[in-house]
Backbone as CSV, one residue per row, in Angstrom:
resi,resn,N_x,N_y,N_z,CA_x,CA_y,CA_z,C_x,C_y,C_z
1,MET,36.980,-51.707,67.079,37.789,-52.775,66.547,38.293,-53.627,67.712
2,SER,37.991,-54.924,67.679,38.470,-55.805,68.734,39.610,-56.664,68.208
3,ILE,40.550,-56.904,69.072,41.693,-57.727,68.720,41.494,-59.094,69.357
4,GLU,41.584,-60.143,68.542,41.417,-61.489,69.072,42.687,-61.888,69.807
5,PRO,42.547,-62.539,70.960,43.739,-62.954,71.700,44.488,-64.050,70.957
6,ARG,45.790,-64.083,71.146,46.607,-65.127,70.524,46.775,-66.320,71.460
7,TRP,46.668,-66.118,72.757,46.903,-67.158,73.752,45.649,-67.359,74.586
8,GLY,45.432,-68.589,75.043,44.293,-68.854,75.917,44.382,-70.240,76.534
9,ASP,43.497,-70.501,77.454,43.477,-71.809,78.105,42.873,-72.860,77.171
10,LEU,42.874,-74.104,77.612,42.410,-75.202,76.767,40.952,-75.024,76.365
11,LYS,40.112,-74.564,77.285,38.701,-74.355,76.946,38.547,-73.292,75.854
12,SER,39.371,-72.277,75.897,39.331,-71.247,74.860,39.796,-71.799,73.523
13,LEU,40.822,-72.645,73.555,41.299,-73.294,72.331,40.191,-74.150,71.727
14,GLN,39.522,-74.918,72.573,38.443,-75.778,72.100,37.256,-74.970,71.592
15,ALA,36.988,-73.821,72.200,35.888,-72.977,71.746,36.208,-72.325,70.397
16,ARG,37.468,-71.968,70.210,37.864,-71.314,68.969,37.913,-72.301,67.806
17,PHE,38.261,-73.557,68.100,38.362,-74.599,67.077,37.496,-75.782,67.486
18,PRO,36.171,-75.641,67.417,35.268,-76.686,67.913,35.490,-78.026,67.210
19,GLY,35.592,-79.060,68.015,35.743,-80.407,67.490,37.151,-80.766,67.057
20,ALA,38.087,-79.832,67.096,39.431,-80.099,66.592,40.376,-80.651,67.657
21,PHE,40.247,-80.191,68.886,41.218,-80.535,69.913,40.541,-80.951,71.212
22,GLY,40.636,-82.229,71.521,40.290,-82.679,72.860,41.521,-82.502,73.737
23,ARG,41.371,-82.704,75.017,42.494,-82.526,75.936,43.670,-83.435,75.570
24,THR,43.388,-84.723,75.411,44.462,-85.673,75.109,45.133,-85.333,73.793
25,ARG,44.353,-85.082,72.753,44.902,-84.769,71.428,45.755,-83.502,71.478
26,ALA,45.315,-82.490,72.208,46.078,-81.246,72.308,47.452,-81.506,72.931
27,TYR,47.500,-82.304,73.985,48.775,-82.584,74.634,49.663,-83.495,73.782
28,VAL,49.080,-84.406,73.018,49.861,-85.232,72.096,50.486,-84.338,71.025
29,LEU,49.704,-83.435,70.456,50.214,-82.519,69.433,51.275,-81.580,70.012
30,LEU,51.115,-81.197,71.260,52.120,-80.379,71.937,53.430,-81.168,72.057
31,ALA,53.337,-82.417,72.488,54.528,-83.265,72.634,55.218,-83.498,71.289
32,GLU,54.439,-83.567,70.218,54.989,-83.752,68.873,55.562,-82.458,68.298
33,GLY,55.335,-81.339,68.975,55.820,-80.055,68.489,54.932,-79.419,67.443
34,ARG,53.723,-79.934,67.284,52.807,-79.402,66.260,51.905,-78.306,66.801
35,LEU,51.762,-78.218,68.118,51.076,-77.113,68.798,52.071,-76.492,69.763
36,ARG,51.885,-75.203,70.043,52.742,-74.508,70.997,51.910,-74.082,72.205
37,ALA,52.565,-74.079,73.342,51.933,-73.623,74.584,53.022,-73.107,75.512
38,LYS,52.608,-72.338,76.501,53.521,-71.815,77.518,52.882,-72.003,78.878
39,LYS,53.719,-72.073,79.905,53.225,-72.186,81.267,53.280,-70.811,81.930
40,LEU,52.226,-70.477,82.625,52.164,-69.255,83.421,51.668,-69.688,84.788
41,GLY,52.586,-69.858,85.711,52.218,-70.433,86.996,51.764,-71.862,86.773
42,GLY,50.568,-72.179,87.221,50.020,-73.510,87.033,49.175,-73.655,85.779
43,ARG,49.031,-72.574,85.026,48.171,-72.602,83.831,48.975,-72.870,82.580
44,THR,48.366,-73.576,81.651,48.937,-73.763,80.325,48.189,-72.850,79.370
45,LEU,48.921,-72.007,78.690,48.335,-71.097,77.705,48.690,-71.601,76.320
46,TRP,47.677,-71.833,75.512,47.828,-72.412,74.184,47.920,-71.312,73.140
47,ASP,48.772,-71.516,72.162,48.982,-70.560,71.078,47.965,-70.833,69.969
48,PHE,46.982,-69.970,69.830,45.934,-70.151,68.836,46.497,-70.095,67.407
49,GLN,47.544,-69.299,67.208,48.130,-69.193,65.872,48.716,-70.537,65.438
50,SER,49.369,-71.254,66.352,49.922,-72.560,65.978,48.804,-73.551,65.670
51,ALA,47.674,-73.439,66.364,46.524,-74.309,66.075,45.968,-74.000,64.686
52,GLN,45.873,-72.728,64.349,45.388,-72.317,63.027,46.317,-72.835,61.940
53,GLU,47.630,-72.697,62.158,48.601,-73.172,61.179,48.514,-74.684,61.009
54,LEU,48.320,-75.403,62.104,48.189,-76.855,62.041,46.982,-77.247,61.201
55,ILE,45.854,-76.629,61.466,44.635,-76.948,60.723,44.802,-76.615,59.243
56,GLU,45.412,-75.479,58.948,45.610,-75.093,57.545,46.582,-76.019,56.825
57,SER,47.476,-76.680,57.563,48.450,-77.585,56.933,47.874,-78.954,56.623
58,LEU,46.683,-79.251,57.143,46.078,-80.551,56.912,45.632,-80.690,55.451
59,PRO,45.697,-81.887,54.919,45.272,-82.056,53.526,43.757,-81.871,53.368
60,ALA,43.379,-81.350,52.226,41.968,-81.185,51.912,41.374,-82.557,51.569
61,ILE,40.083,-82.703,51.786,39.423,-83.952,51.399,38.434,-83.649,50.290
62,GLY,38.166,-84.654,49.489,37.242,-84.473,48.384,37.855,-83.638,47.270
63,GLY,37.339,-83.784,46.119,37.847,-83.005,44.991,39.279,-83.358,44.664
64,LYS,39.933,-82.490,43.942,41.319,-82.718,43.526,42.263,-82.121,44.550
65,ALA,43.337,-82.822,44.806,44.341,-82.352,45.777,45.375,-81.494,45.112
């Protein structure tokens, strides 16, 4: 049984959510408080759970809302 990490660098965030977050968009969403991240030395670690919650909160397209 493998446990998926909750935190990772920007490349890991982009790999986990392909096409969802470019560098600029990720930092804009961070500034808006819609994504969470922490600093560890010079690295920014992104919270994958907040990215998942953001994506799930987006409105559905097509069909009935």
